[in-house]
py3Dmol code that shows the C-alpha trace and the ligand (Angstrom):
import py3Dmol

protein = """\
ATOM      1  CA  UNK A   1     -25.631 -19.690  16.558  1.00  0.00           C
ATOM      2  CA  UNK A   2     -29.003 -18.300  15.602  1.00  0.00           C
ATOM      3  CA  UNK A   3     -31.874 -20.694  15.349  1.00  0.00           C
ATOM      4  CA  UNK A   4     -33.192 -21.657  11.959  1.00  0.00           C
ATOM      5  CA  UNK A   5     -29.958 -20.880  10.174  1.00  0.00           C
ATOM      6  CA  UNK A   6     -29.373 -22.567   6.852  1.00  0.00           C
ATOM      7  CA  UNK A   7     -26.219 -24.571   6.294  1.00  0.00           C
ATOM      8  CA  UNK A   8     -24.697 -21.753   4.260  1.00  0.00           C
ATOM      9  CA  UNK A   9     -25.544 -19.244   6.975  1.00  0.00           C
ATOM     10  CA  UNK A  10     -23.931 -21.451   9.603  1.00  0.00           C
ATOM     11  CA  UNK A  11     -20.739 -21.558   7.567  1.00  0.00           C
ATOM     12  CA  UNK A  12     -20.852 -17.790   7.069  1.00  0.00           C
ATOM     13  CA  UNK A  13     -21.328 -17.337  10.803  1.00  0.00           C
ATOM     14  CA  UNK A  14     -18.314 -19.496  11.514  1.00  0.00           C
ATOM     15  CA  UNK A  15     -16.098 -17.572   9.070  1.00  0.00           C
ATOM     16  CA  UNK A  16     -17.315 -14.281  10.534  1.00  0.00           C
ATOM     17  CA  UNK A  17     -16.579 -15.254  14.158  1.00  0.00           C
ATOM     18  CA  UNK A  18     -13.242 -16.858  13.376  1.00  0.00           C
ATOM     19  CA  UNK A  19     -11.849 -13.925  11.410  1.00  0.00           C
ATOM     20  CA  UNK A  20     -12.932 -11.331  13.975  1.00  0.00           C
ATOM     21  CA  UNK A  21     -11.375 -13.387  16.803  1.00  0.00           C
ATOM     22  CA  UNK A  22      -8.172 -13.791  14.788  1.00  0.00           C
ATOM     23  CA  UNK A  23      -8.067 -10.046  14.187  1.00  0.00           C
ATOM     24  CA  UNK A  24      -8.574  -9.480  17.919  1.00  0.00           C
ATOM     25  CA  UNK A  25      -5.621 -11.730  18.743  1.00  0.00           C
ATOM     26  CA  UNK A  26      -3.337  -9.536  16.613  1.00  0.00           C
ATOM     27  CA  UNK A  27      -4.160  -6.612  18.958  1.00  0.00           C
ATOM     28  CA  UNK A  28      -5.145  -4.109  16.261  1.00  0.00           C
ATOM     29  CA  UNK A  29      -5.193  -1.156  18.672  1.00  0.00           C
ATOM     30  CA  UNK A  30      -1.438  -1.290  19.296  1.00  0.00           C
ATOM     31  CA  UNK A  31       0.605   1.717  18.276  1.00  0.00           C
ATOM     32  CA  UNK A  32       2.988   0.145  15.788  1.00  0.00           C
ATOM     33  CA  UNK A  33       4.180   2.234  12.888  1.00  0.00           C
ATOM     34  CA  UNK A  34       4.365   0.925   9.356  1.00  0.00           C
ATOM     35  CA  UNK A  35       7.827   0.962   7.819  1.00  0.00           C
ATOM     36  CA  UNK A  36       7.944   2.141   4.228  1.00  0.00           C
ATOM     37  CA  UNK A  37      11.182   0.504   3.120  1.00  0.00           C
ATOM     38  CA  UNK A  38      14.546   1.595   4.504  1.00  0.00           C
ATOM     39  CA  UNK A  39      16.738  -0.541   6.751  1.00  0.00           C
ATOM     40  CA  UNK A  40      15.677  -3.841   8.326  1.00  0.00           C
ATOM     41  CA  UNK A  41      16.093  -2.598  11.892  1.00  0.00           C
ATOM     42  CA  UNK A  42      14.201   0.659  11.414  1.00  0.00           C
ATOM     43  CA  UNK A  43      11.273   1.079  13.801  1.00  0.00           C
ATOM     44  CA  UNK A  44       7.889  -0.282  12.782  1.00  0.00           C
ATOM     45  CA  UNK A  45       6.889  -3.286  10.743  1.00  0.00           C
ATOM     46  CA  UNK A  46       6.662  -3.758   7.019  1.00  0.00           C
ATOM     47  CA  UNK A  47       3.313  -4.601   5.542  1.00  0.00           C
ATOM     48  CA  UNK A  48       4.816  -7.599   3.771  1.00  0.00           C
ATOM     49  CA  UNK A  49       6.025  -9.001   7.073  1.00  0.00           C
ATOM     50  CA  UNK A  50       2.523  -8.924   8.504  1.00  0.00           C
ATOM     51  CA  UNK A  51       0.971 -11.134   5.832  1.00  0.00           C
ATOM     52  CA  UNK A  52       1.983 -12.415   2.435  1.00  0.00           C
ATOM     53  CA  UNK A  53      -1.244 -11.688   0.594  1.00  0.00           C
ATOM     54  CA  UNK A  54      -0.584 -10.437  -2.919  1.00  0.00           C
ATOM     55  CA  UNK A  55      -3.907  -8.644  -2.847  1.00  0.00           C
ATOM     56  CA  UNK A  56      -6.606  -7.669  -0.349  1.00  0.00           C
ATOM     57  CA  UNK A  57     -10.253  -7.908  -1.312  1.00  0.00           C
ATOM     58  CA  UNK A  58     -11.174  -4.906   0.848  1.00  0.00           C
ATOM     59  CA  UNK A  59      -9.682  -1.565  -0.265  1.00  0.00           C
ATOM     60  CA  UNK A  60      -7.486   0.236   2.241  1.00  0.00           C
ATOM     61  CA  UNK A  61      -9.652   3.365   1.909  1.00  0.00           C
ATOM     62  CA  UNK A  62     -12.356   1.644   3.967  1.00  0.00           C
ATOM     63  CA  UNK A  63     -10.267   2.091   7.096  1.00  0.00           C
ATOM     64  CA  UNK A  64      -9.455   5.774   6.678  1.00  0.00           C
ATOM     65  CA  UNK A  65     -11.423   6.566   9.870  1.00  0.00           C
ATOM     66  CA  UNK A  66      -8.622   5.011  11.923  1.00  0.00           C
ATOM     67  CA  UNK A  67      -5.506   7.132  12.236  1.00  0.00           C
ATOM     68  CA  UNK A  68      -3.480   4.196  13.611  1.00  0.00           C
ATOM     69  CA  UNK A  69      -1.737   2.505  10.659  1.00  0.00           C
ATOM     70  CA  UNK A  70      -1.439  -0.829  12.468  1.00  0.00           C
ATOM     71  CA  UNK A  71      -5.204  -0.856  13.132  1.00  0.00           C
ATOM     72  CA  UNK A  72      -5.781  -0.379   9.418  1.00  0.00           C
ATOM     73  CA  UNK A  73      -3.302  -3.143   8.550  1.00  0.00           C
ATOM     74  CA  UNK A  74      -4.897  -5.755  10.853  1.00  0.00           C
ATOM     75  CA  UNK A  75      -8.484  -4.867   9.996  1.00  0.00           C
ATOM     76  CA  UNK A  76      -7.836  -4.782   6.271  1.00  0.00           C
ATOM     77  CA  UNK A  77      -6.154  -8.170   6.246  1.00  0.00           C
ATOM     78  CA  UNK A  78      -8.789  -9.945   8.329  1.00  0.00           C
ATOM     79  CA  UNK A  79     -11.842  -8.351   6.720  1.00  0.00           C
ATOM     80  CA  UNK A  80     -10.328  -9.388   3.363  1.00  0.00           C
ATOM     81  CA  UNK A  81      -9.930 -12.946   4.632  1.00  0.00           C
ATOM     82  CA  UNK A  82     -13.519 -12.788   5.874  1.00  0.00           C
ATOM     83  CA  UNK A  83     -14.800 -11.635   2.483  1.00  0.00           C
ATOM     84  CA  UNK A  84     -12.676 -14.032   0.415  1.00  0.00           C
ATOM     85  CA  UNK A  85     -13.569 -17.077   2.523  1.00  0.00           C
ATOM     86  CA  UNK A  86     -17.263 -16.173   2.482  1.00  0.00           C
ATOM     87  CA  UNK A  87     -17.210 -15.741  -1.292  1.00  0.00           C
ATOM     88  CA  UNK A  88     -15.446 -19.079  -1.759  1.00  0.00           C
ATOM     89  CA  UNK A  89     -18.050 -20.689   0.463  1.00  0.00           C
ATOM     90  CA  UNK A  90     -20.897 -19.179  -1.564  1.00  0.00           C
ATOM     91  CA  UNK A  91     -19.341 -20.117  -4.895  1.00  0.00           C
ATOM     92  CA  UNK A  92     -18.767 -23.656  -3.642  1.00  0.00           C
ATOM     93  CA  UNK A  93     -22.282 -23.830  -2.244  1.00  0.00           C
ATOM     94  CA  UNK A  94     -24.029 -22.432  -5.293  1.00  0.00           C
ATOM     95  CA  UNK A  95     -23.966 -25.768  -7.099  1.00  0.00           C
ATOM     96  CA  UNK A  96     -26.474 -27.206  -4.647  1.00  0.00           C
ATOM     97  CA  UNK A  97     -29.243 -24.818  -3.580  1.00  0.00           C
ATOM     98  CA  UNK A  98     -30.928 -22.673  -6.214  1.00  0.00           C
ATOM     99  CA  UNK A  99     -29.447 -19.213  -6.661  1.00  0.00           C
ATOM    100  CA  UNK A 100     -32.497 -17.489  -5.193  1.00  0.00           C
ATOM    101  CA  UNK A 101     -31.999 -19.381  -1.959  1.00  0.00           C
ATOM    102  CA  UNK A 102     -28.334 -18.277  -1.886  1.00  0.00           C
ATOM    103  CA  UNK A 103     -29.407 -14.665  -2.421  1.00  0.00           C
ATOM    104  CA  UNK A 104     -31.959 -14.951   0.354  1.00  0.00           C
ATOM    105  CA  UNK A 105     -29.337 -16.431   2.716  1.00  0.00           C
ATOM    106  CA  UNK A 106     -26.884 -13.628   1.911  1.00  0.00           C
ATOM    107  CA  UNK A 107     -29.473 -10.908   2.365  1.00  0.00           C
ATOM    108  CA  UNK A 108     -30.484 -12.340   5.702  1.00  0.00           C
ATOM    109  CA  UNK A 109     -27.022 -13.101   7.037  1.00  0.00           C
ATOM    110  CA  UNK A 110     -25.335  -9.848   6.042  1.00  0.00           C
ATOM    111  CA  UNK A 111     -28.452  -7.796   6.706  1.00  0.00           C
ATOM    112  CA  UNK A 112     -28.399  -6.206   3.262  1.00  0.00           C
ATOM    113  CA  UNK A 113     -32.110  -5.436   3.522  1.00  0.00           C
ATOM    114  CA  UNK A 114     -31.730  -3.558   6.810  1.00  0.00           C
ATOM    115  CA  UNK A 115     -31.810   0.202   6.614  1.00  0.00           C
ATOM    116  CA  UNK A 116     -28.666   1.816   7.922  1.00  0.00           C
ATOM    117  CA  UNK A 117     -25.433  -0.050   8.523  1.00  0.00           C
ATOM    118  CA  UNK A 118     -26.026  -3.817   8.869  1.00  0.00           C
ATOM    119  CA  UNK A 119     -25.271  -5.108  12.363  1.00  0.00           C
ATOM    120  CA  UNK A 120     -22.963  -7.950  11.334  1.00  0.00           C
ATOM    121  CA  UNK A 121     -20.235  -5.536  10.220  1.00  0.00           C
ATOM    122  CA  UNK A 122     -20.407  -3.548  13.436  1.00  0.00           C
ATOM    123  CA  UNK A 123     -20.370  -6.738  15.514  1.00  0.00           C
ATOM    124  CA  UNK A 124     -17.306  -7.961  13.634  1.00  0.00           C
ATOM    125  CA  UNK A 125     -15.419  -4.719  14.338  1.00  0.00           C
ATOM    126  CA  UNK A 126     -16.517  -4.618  17.973  1.00  0.00           C
ATOM    127  CA  UNK A 127     -15.181  -8.147  18.436  1.00  0.00           C
ATOM    128  CA  UNK A 128     -11.880  -7.348  16.716  1.00  0.00           C
ATOM    129  CA  UNK A 129     -11.497  -4.219  18.872  1.00  0.00           C
ATOM    130  CA  UNK A 130     -13.092  -5.509  22.086  1.00  0.00           C
ATOM    131  CA  UNK A 131      -9.969  -5.075  24.220  1.00  0.00           C
ATOM    132  CA  UNK A 132      -9.706  -1.487  23.021  1.00  0.00           C
ATOM    133  CA  UNK A 133     -13.284  -0.908  24.167  1.00  0.00           C
ATOM    134  CA  UNK A 134     -12.508  -2.542  27.532  1.00  0.00           C
ATOM    135  CA  UNK A 135      -9.386  -0.428  28.050  1.00  0.00           C
ATOM    136  CA  UNK A 136     -11.290   2.768  27.270  1.00  0.00           C
ATOM    137  CA  UNK A 137     -14.237   1.769  29.473  1.00  0.00           C
ATOM    138  CA  UNK A 138     -11.821   1.135  32.345  1.00  0.00           C
ATOM    139  CA  UNK A 139     -10.216   4.540  31.842  1.00  0.00           C
ATOM    140  CA  UNK A 140     -13.621   6.157  31.631  1.00  0.00           C
ATOM    141  CA  UNK A 141     -14.707   4.602  34.948  1.00  0.00           C
ATOM    142  CA  UNK A 142     -11.618   6.016  36.634  1.00  0.00           C
ATOM    143  CA  UNK A 143     -12.576   9.439  35.312  1.00  0.00           C
ATOM    144  CA  UNK A 144     -10.023   9.830  32.538  1.00  0.00           C
ATOM    145  CA  UNK A 145     -12.447  11.450  30.099  1.00  0.00           C
ATOM    146  CA  UNK A 146     -14.176  13.813  32.517  1.00  0.00           C
ATOM    147  CA  UNK A 147     -12.780  16.858  30.720  1.00  0.00           C
ATOM    148  CA  UNK A 148     -15.600  17.715  28.329  1.00  0.00           C
ATOM    149  CA  UNK A 149     -13.360  19.994  26.297  1.00  0.00           C
ATOM    150  CA  UNK A 150     -11.253  17.053  25.206  1.00  0.00           C
ATOM    151  CA  UNK A 151     -12.219  14.469  22.631  1.00  0.00           C
ATOM    152  CA  UNK A 152     -13.689  11.437  24.373  1.00  0.00           C
ATOM    153  CA  UNK A 153     -12.123   8.358  22.686  1.00  0.00           C
ATOM    154  CA  UNK A 154     -14.953   6.194  23.998  1.00  0.00           C
ATOM    155  CA  UNK A 155     -17.350   8.218  21.906  1.00  0.00           C
ATOM    156  CA  UNK A 156     -14.979   8.420  18.935  1.00  0.00           C
ATOM    157  CA  UNK A 157     -14.397   4.661  18.614  1.00  0.00           C
ATOM    158  CA  UNK A 158     -18.018   3.641  17.898  1.00  0.00           C
ATOM    159  CA  UNK A 159     -18.317   6.350  15.273  1.00  0.00           C
ATOM    160  CA  UNK A 160     -15.090   5.139  13.637  1.00  0.00           C
ATOM    161  CA  UNK A 161     -16.456   1.578  13.662  1.00  0.00           C
ATOM    162  CA  UNK A 162     -19.705   2.835  12.179  1.00  0.00           C
ATOM    163  CA  UNK A 163     -17.956   4.519   9.268  1.00  0.00           C
ATOM    164  CA  UNK A 164     -15.779   1.474   8.558  1.00  0.00           C
ATOM    165  CA  UNK A 165     -18.788  -0.864   8.846  1.00  0.00           C
ATOM    166  CA  UNK A 166     -20.703   1.237   6.337  1.00  0.00           C
ATOM    167  CA  UNK A 167     -17.863   0.956   3.809  1.00  0.00           C
ATOM    168  CA  UNK A 168     -17.469  -2.781   4.456  1.00  0.00           C
ATOM    169  CA  UNK A 169     -21.172  -3.325   3.813  1.00  0.00           C
ATOM    170  CA  UNK A 170     -20.832  -1.652   0.414  1.00  0.00           C
ATOM    171  CA  UNK A 171     -17.708  -3.603  -0.519  1.00  0.00           C
ATOM    172  CA  UNK A 172     -19.234  -6.925   0.543  1.00  0.00           C
ATOM    173  CA  UNK A 173     -22.485  -6.178  -1.255  1.00  0.00           C
ATOM    174  CA  UNK A 174     -20.660  -5.250  -4.471  1.00  0.00           C
ATOM    175  CA  UNK A 175     -18.475  -8.345  -4.316  1.00  0.00           C
ATOM    176  CA  UNK A 176     -21.406 -10.711  -3.709  1.00  0.00           C
ATOM    177  CA  UNK A 177     -23.425  -9.010  -6.434  1.00  0.00           C
ATOM    178  CA  UNK A 178     -20.579  -9.652  -8.894  1.00  0.00           C
ATOM    179  CA  UNK A 179     -20.415 -13.282  -7.761  1.00  0.00           C
ATOM    180  CA  UNK A 180     -24.156 -13.786  -8.129  1.00  0.00           C
ATOM    181  CA  UNK A 181     -24.085 -12.286 -11.621  1.00  0.00           C
ATOM    182  CA  UNK A 182     -21.282 -14.721 -12.446  1.00  0.00           C
ATOM    183  CA  UNK A 183     -23.206 -17.702 -11.077  1.00  0.00           C
ATOM    184  CA  UNK A 184     -26.337 -16.676 -12.974  1.00  0.00           C
ATOM    185  CA  UNK A 185     -24.418 -16.323 -16.239  1.00  0.00           C
ATOM    186  CA  UNK A 186     -22.752 -19.690 -15.725  1.00  0.00           C
ATOM    187  CA  UNK A 187     -26.187 -21.247 -15.104  1.00  0.00           C
ATOM    188  CA  UNK A 188     -27.651 -19.790 -18.284  1.00  0.00           C
ATOM    189  CA  UNK A 189     -24.705 -20.613 -20.523  1.00  0.00           C
ATOM    190  CA  UNK A 190     -22.554 -23.292 -18.912  1.00  0.00           C
ATOM    191  CA  UNK A 191     -20.702 -23.899 -22.183  1.00  0.00           C
ATOM    192  CA  UNK A 192     -19.485 -20.313 -22.244  1.00  0.00           C
ATOM    193  CA  UNK A 193     -17.557 -20.691 -19.021  1.00  0.00           C
ATOM    194  CA  UNK A 194     -15.097 -22.728 -21.083  1.00  0.00           C
ATOM    195  CA  UNK A 195     -11.534 -21.730 -20.335  1.00  0.00           C
ATOM    196  CA  UNK A 196      -9.974 -21.492 -16.948  1.00  0.00           C
ATOM    197  CA  UNK A 197     -11.371 -22.946 -13.785  1.00  0.00           C
ATOM    198  CA  UNK A 198     -15.011 -22.881 -14.773  1.00  0.00           C
ATOM    199  CA  UNK A 199     -15.663 -20.496 -11.914  1.00  0.00           C
ATOM    200  CA  UNK A 200     -17.220 -17.121 -12.539  1.00  0.00           C
ATOM    201  CA  UNK A 201     -14.608 -14.386 -12.791  1.00  0.00           C
ATOM    202  CA  UNK A 202     -14.028 -12.567  -9.543  1.00  0.00           C
ATOM    203  CA  UNK A 203     -15.410  -9.081  -9.789  1.00  0.00           C
ATOM    204  CA  UNK A 204     -14.379  -6.153  -7.628  1.00  0.00           C
ATOM    205  CA  UNK A 205     -16.267  -3.057  -6.601  1.00  0.00           C
ATOM    206  CA  UNK A 206     -14.252  -1.049  -9.102  1.00  0.00           C
ATOM    207  CA  UNK A 207     -16.232   2.182  -9.105  1.00  0.00           C
ATOM    208  CA  UNK A 208     -16.421   2.366  -5.354  1.00  0.00           C
ATOM    209  CA  UNK A 209     -12.668   1.910  -5.089  1.00  0.00           C
ATOM    210  CA  UNK A 210     -11.881   4.502  -7.757  1.00  0.00           C
ATOM    211  CA  UNK A 211     -14.205   6.951  -6.058  1.00  0.00           C
ATOM    212  CA  UNK A 212     -12.602   6.429  -2.638  1.00  0.00           C
ATOM    213  CA  UNK A 213      -9.103   6.895  -4.086  1.00  0.00           C
ATOM    214  CA  UNK A 214     -10.172  10.052  -5.854  1.00  0.00           C
ATOM    215  CA  UNK A 215     -11.611  11.481  -2.675  1.00  0.00           C
ATOM    216  CA  UNK A 216      -8.446  10.855  -0.632  1.00  0.00           C
ATOM    217  CA  UNK A 217      -6.247  12.317  -3.398  1.00  0.00           C
ATOM    218  CA  UNK A 218      -8.460  15.406  -3.630  1.00  0.00           C
ATOM    219  CA  UNK A 219      -8.497  15.924   0.122  1.00  0.00           C
ATOM    220  CA  UNK A 220      -4.729  15.715   0.393  1.00  0.00           C
ATOM    221  CA  UNK A 221      -4.098  17.817  -2.731  1.00  0.00           C
ATOM    222  CA  UNK A 222      -6.397  20.481  -1.275  1.00  0.00           C
ATOM    223  CA  UNK A 223      -4.090  20.868   1.743  1.00  0.00           C
ATOM    224  CA  UNK A 224      -1.449  22.160  -0.684  1.00  0.00           C
ATOM    225  CA  UNK A 225       1.234  19.565   0.047  1.00  0.00           C
ATOM    226  CA  UNK A 226       3.513  18.730  -2.870  1.00  0.00           C
ATOM    227  CA  UNK A 227       6.058  16.141  -3.955  1.00  0.00           C
ATOM    228  CA  UNK A 228       7.458  13.933  -1.222  1.00  0.00           C
ATOM    229  CA  UNK A 229       5.169  15.456   1.370  1.00  0.00           C
ATOM    230  CA  UNK A 230       2.157  14.684  -0.787  1.00  0.00           C
ATOM    231  CA  UNK A 231       3.321  11.064  -1.106  1.00  0.00           C
ATOM    232  CA  UNK A 232       3.822  10.712   2.639  1.00  0.00           C
ATOM    233  CA  UNK A 233       0.361  12.152   3.232  1.00  0.00           C
ATOM    234  CA  UNK A 234      -1.157   9.574   0.859  1.00  0.00           C
ATOM    235  CA  UNK A 235       0.726   6.784   2.619  1.00  0.00           C
ATOM    236  CA  UNK A 236      -0.374   8.219   5.959  1.00  0.00           C
ATOM    237  CA  UNK A 237      -3.959   7.687   4.875  1.00  0.00           C
ATOM    238  CA  UNK A 238      -3.100   4.138   3.878  1.00  0.00           C
ATOM    239  CA  UNK A 239      -3.253   4.703   0.132  1.00  0.00           C
ATOM    240  CA  UNK A 240      -1.034   2.589  -2.078  1.00  0.00           C
ATOM    241  CA  UNK A 241      -0.017   3.109  -5.690  1.00  0.00           C
ATOM    242  CA  UNK A 242      -2.461   1.840  -8.304  1.00  0.00           C
ATOM    243  CA  UNK A 243      -2.716  -1.953  -8.527  1.00  0.00           C
ATOM    244  CA  UNK A 244      -2.310  -1.826 -12.320  1.00  0.00           C
ATOM    245  CA  UNK A 245       0.970   0.111 -12.010  1.00  0.00           C
ATOM    246  CA  UNK A 246       2.207  -2.480  -9.527  1.00  0.00           C
ATOM    247  CA  UNK A 247       1.065  -5.503 -11.516  1.00  0.00           C
ATOM    248  CA  UNK A 248       1.916  -4.405 -15.050  1.00  0.00           C
ATOM    249  CA  UNK A 249       4.948  -2.228 -14.545  1.00  0.00           C
ATOM    250  CA  UNK A 250       6.436  -3.194 -11.208  1.00  0.00           C
ATOM    251  CA  UNK A 251       5.735   0.073  -9.446  1.00  0.00           C
ATOM    252  CA  UNK A 252       6.617   0.076  -5.703  1.00  0.00           C
ATOM    253  CA  UNK A 253       3.562  -0.303  -3.496  1.00  0.00           C
ATOM    254  CA  UNK A 254       4.357   2.682  -1.308  1.00  0.00           C
ATOM    255  CA  UNK A 255       3.978   6.188  -2.700  1.00  0.00           C
ATOM    256  CA  UNK A 256       7.103   7.598  -0.991  1.00  0.00           C
ATOM    257  CA  UNK A 257       9.159   4.738  -2.421  1.00  0.00           C
ATOM    258  CA  UNK A 258       7.709   5.190  -5.921  1.00  0.00           C
ATOM    259  CA  UNK A 259       8.448   8.922  -5.717  1.00  0.00           C
ATOM    260  CA  UNK A 260      12.177   8.154  -5.802  1.00  0.00           C
ATOM    261  CA  UNK A 261      11.915   7.062  -9.448  1.00  0.00           C
ATOM    262  CA  UNK A 262      11.525   9.749 -12.142  1.00  0.00           C
ATOM    263  CA  UNK A 263       9.105   7.560 -14.113  1.00  0.00           C
ATOM    264  CA  UNK A 264       6.751   7.127 -11.165  1.00  0.00           C
ATOM    265  CA  UNK A 265       7.229  10.701 -10.036  1.00  0.00           C
ATOM    266  CA  UNK A 266       5.727  11.814 -13.341  1.00  0.00           C
ATOM    267  CA  UNK A 267       2.885   9.318 -13.082  1.00  0.00           C
ATOM    268  CA  UNK A 268       2.043  10.330  -9.516  1.00  0.00           C
ATOM    269  CA  UNK A 269       1.859  13.945 -10.632  1.00  0.00           C
ATOM    270  CA  UNK A 270      -0.341  13.010 -13.602  1.00  0.00           C
ATOM    271  CA  UNK A 271      -2.631  11.004 -11.334  1.00  0.00           C
ATOM    272  CA  UNK A 272      -2.946  13.913  -8.930  1.00  0.00           C
ATOM    273  CA  UNK A 273      -3.687  16.261 -11.816  1.00  0.00           C
ATOM    274  CA  UNK A 274      -6.263  13.946 -13.379  1.00  0.00           C
ATOM    275  CA  UNK A 275      -8.079  13.403 -10.090  1.00  0.00           C
ATOM    276  CA  UNK A 276      -8.215  17.039  -9.078  1.00  0.00           C
ATOM    277  CA  UNK A 277      -9.156  18.475 -12.471  1.00  0.00           C
ATOM    278  CA  UNK A 278     -12.918  17.947 -12.235  1.00  0.00           C
ATOM    279  CA  UNK A 279     -12.723  19.117  -8.627  1.00  0.00           C
ATOM    280  CA  UNK A 280     -11.070  22.378  -9.700  1.00  0.00           C
ATOM    281  CA  UNK A 281     -13.619  22.960 -12.457  1.00  0.00           C
ATOM    282  CA  UNK A 282     -16.471  22.303 -10.036  1.00  0.00           C
ATOM    283  CA  UNK A 283     -15.003  24.723  -7.519  1.00  0.00           C
ATOM    284  CA  UNK A 284     -14.484  27.393 -10.159  1.00  0.00           C
ATOM    285  CA  UNK A 285     -18.012  27.181 -11.501  1.00  0.00           C
ATOM    286  CA  UNK A 286     -19.581  27.169  -8.033  1.00  0.00           C
ATOM    287  CA  UNK A 287     -17.741  30.326  -6.961  1.00  0.00           C
ATOM    288  CA  UNK A 288     -19.262  33.547  -8.340  1.00  0.00           C
TER     289      UNK A 288
END
"""
ligand_1 = """\
1
ZN
Zn -3.094 -9.857 4.118
"""
view = py3Dmol.view(width=600, height=400)
view.addModel(protein, "pdb")
view.setStyle({"model": 0}, {"cartoon": {"style": "trace"}})
view.addModel(ligand_1, "xyz")
view.setStyle({"model": 1}, {"stick": {}})
view.zoomTo()
view.show()
């Protein structure tokens, strides 16, 4: 542990190390496919069998840099646990030190004031994927990547981690910002908290999430795939149907599964249309 850490920072450090070690133990680099329904003995694992979270605090889009679906599954679960536990710690802690001290601790621990991608997120990913790095380094020493024409996975992996870390930093920052706003409001008007648990409502980086979804939908739509193929492509990028469809109307989580129902088929098409409309207009007006 770093010297001169506050109590909150020590707790955050512990949560950070524990979750990255836990992720590492689940061997996130393994090539295991994700089963989208079907029969119980089909190859691959079902997402629901991996963990029973009803929701993950970190959006799946953050892990798009990794083509391995199992990598995305492990990293998403454990970074979500990391975020949720840290938030709970901060919310629990906020009763004691003044809010400005909490903000200062968060800025320092997560490196939100650093320019570029804060180190803590990269360190977390490097720990979770350390065996993958070791395997690749071993291969590299025995000359496996000498062919300069071919993609060197040892160079690819850090850049994948960098892109994921950059997204994580934004998600964490947005989540903590929402929490701090909640704490501040509760401090100003404690009577208004009233109903429920008395805790500030959990906010989510809504805009960021919507934007990431839109981008994936646009990219896949632009390849010209349609119908079932389009759904499989979305699932291949780790995208799930909208949370509000799932929660309010019982829509299946997986796009290919939802596509089997006429109701959801229509909605998936509408969603695709809605998300590519502005894109099409922009393309039309930019071309002479
Ligand atoms: Zn989970």
